[in-house]
C-alpha positions as CSV (number, residue, x, y, z in Angstrom):
1,M,5.3,43.4,-24.7
2,A,3.9,40.7,-23.3
3,K,5.3,37.0,-24.5
4,K,2.6,35.1,-25.8
5,V,3.2,31.4,-24.7
6,F,1.2,28.4,-25.6
7,M,2.2,24.5,-25.5
8,M,4.4,22.9,-27.7
9,R,5.5,19.2,-28.1
10,L,9.0,18.3,-26.8
11,S,9.4,15.9,-30.2
12,D,8.5,18.5,-32.5
13,I,11.8,20.8,-31.2
14,Q,15.6,20.7,-32.2
15,P,18.0,21.1,-29.4
16,S,20.8,23.4,-30.0
17,Q,23.2,22.2,-27.3
18,L,24.9,18.8,-27.3
19,H,25.0,18.3,-23.0
20,I,22.8,18.6,-20.1
21,C,24.7,19.4,-16.7
22,S,24.1,17.3,-14.5
23,E,24.4,19.4,-11.2
24,K,21.8,21.7,-13.1
25,L,19.6,19.1,-13.7
26,S,19.8,18.4,-10.0
27,E,18.7,21.8,-9.1
28,V,16.2,22.2,-11.6
29,M,14.2,18.4,-10.8
30,K,13.9,19.8,-7.0
31,T,11.9,22.4,-8.2
32,F,9.9,20.8,-10.7
33,N,6.3,20.9,-10.2
34,L,5.0,18.1,-11.4
35,N,1.1,18.8,-11.0
36,K,2.0,22.6,-12.8
37,L,3.9,22.3,-15.8
38,R,2.2,25.4,-17.4
39,A,3.3,27.3,-13.9
40,M,6.7,26.0,-15.4
41,E,9.3,29.3,-17.4
42,P,8.2,29.4,-20.4
43,I,11.2,28.0,-22.7
44,P,12.3,30.6,-25.6
45,V,12.1,28.9,-29.2
46,K,13.0,30.2,-32.8
47,R,11.9,29.1,-36.0
48,L,15.8,28.9,-38.1
49,K,16.4,27.4,-41.3
50,G,12.8,25.3,-41.0
51,D,13.5,23.7,-37.6
52,V,11.9,25.1,-34.0
53,I,15.1,25.3,-32.1
54,L,15.4,25.5,-28.3
55,V,17.2,29.3,-27.7
56,N,17.7,28.2,-24.1
57,G,15.8,26.3,-21.6
58,H,17.5,22.8,-22.1
59,T,17.8,21.6,-19.1
60,R,13.7,22.5,-18.4
61,A,12.7,21.1,-21.6
62,F,14.6,17.8,-20.0
63,A,13.2,17.7,-16.6
64,A,9.3,17.8,-18.2
65,Y,10.9,15.0,-20.6
66,L,12.5,13.1,-17.4
67,C,8.7,13.6,-15.6
68,G,6.7,12.4,-18.7
69,F,5.5,15.3,-20.1
70,A,5.0,15.5,-23.9
71,E,4.5,19.5,-24.0
72,V,6.1,22.5,-22.6
73,P,5.3,26.3,-22.6
74,V,7.4,28.6,-24.9
75,Y,7.2,31.5,-26.5
76,W,8.8,32.7,-29.9
77,E,12.2,34.4,-29.2
78,K,12.0,38.1,-30.3
79,E,15.3,39.3,-29.3
80,E,18.2,39.6,-32.1
81,L,20.9,37.1,-31.1
82,A,23.7,35.7,-32.9
83,W,21.7,33.2,-34.8
84,D,24.8,32.2,-36.8
85,V,26.2,30.8,-33.3
86,Y,22.9,28.6,-33.0
87,K,23.0,27.5,-36.8
88,V,26.3,26.0,-36.3
89,C,25.4,24.7,-32.7
90,V,22.2,22.7,-34.6
91,E,24.6,21.6,-37.2
92,W,26.6,20.2,-34.4
93,C,23.5,18.4,-32.7
94,K,22.2,16.7,-36.0
95,K,25.7,15.8,-37.0
96,E,25.5,13.9,-33.4
97,E,22.0,12.5,-33.8
98,I,20.2,14.9,-31.4
99,R,17.0,15.7,-32.4
100,T,14.8,15.7,-29.9
101,I,15.3,16.9,-26.1
102,A,15.2,12.8,-25.4
103,D,18.3,12.4,-27.5
104,L,20.3,13.9,-24.6
105,E,19.6,11.4,-21.9
106,N,23.1,9.9,-22.3
107,R,24.9,13.3,-22.4
108,I,24.3,14.3,-18.9
109,V,27.8,15.3,-18.1
110,P,29.2,16.7,-14.0
111,Q,29.9,20.8,-14.2
112,G,33.3,20.6,-15.2
113,E,33.0,18.5,-18.1
114,Y,29.9,20.2,-19.3
115,E,32.0,23.6,-19.5
116,R,34.9,21.6,-20.7
117,L,32.7,19.8,-23.6
118,W,30.5,22.9,-24.1
119,Y,31.2,26.4,-22.5
120,A,35.1,25.6,-24.4
121,R,33.7,24.6,-28.0
122,C,30.8,27.4,-27.9
123,E,33.7,30.0,-26.9
124,K,35.9,28.6,-29.5
125,L,33.2,29.0,-32.4
126,E,32.6,32.4,-31.0
127,Q,36.5,33.3,-31.7
128,E,36.1,31.8,-35.2
129,L,33.1,33.6,-36.2
130,K,34.4,36.9,-34.9
131,R,37.5,36.4,-37.2
132,K,35.4,35.7,-40.2
133,R,32.8,38.5,-39.4
134,K,36.3,40.8,-39.5
135,S,37.5,39.3,-42.6
136,A,34.2,39.8,-44.4
137,L,33.7,43.2,-43.2
138,K,37.7,44.2,-44.4
139,K,36.7,42.6,-47.8
140,T,33.5,44.7,-47.9
141,L,35.5,48.1,-47.3
142,R,38.1,47.5,-49.8
143,H,35.3,46.7,-52.0
144,K,33.4,49.8,-51.0
145,I,36.7,52.3,-51.2
146,R,37.4,51.0,-54.9
147,S,34.1,51.1,-55.9
């Protein structure tokens, strides 16, 4: 099924990551066509606990912001992803006052720092959530066996 692409204001989309990689941003800016924003690869978004969040495409959204665009092409993400991870990431963003893509302006970091600050944090979160899920599953199974 084809994705229904529509335009959405950047100011209406909550980021779900804390940093932008400077090298990736440089690459995106080289290919960014100022005259054809609608030709830009659409960015997946999802409604999560009352917010519309960026699922992916933070660098493209930030490039559009830097070029002065107020809107970007988006589509509703239908794939089942680890939404519990996204919930925590959005909480991190809100705690650090990151509410729109513009709030990432002072959070552009080199690749190595990006990996240390973001990837490592996300990997740690993923491990923590796996432990919690495993524990919850064990409790559920014990409960069912006793019932």
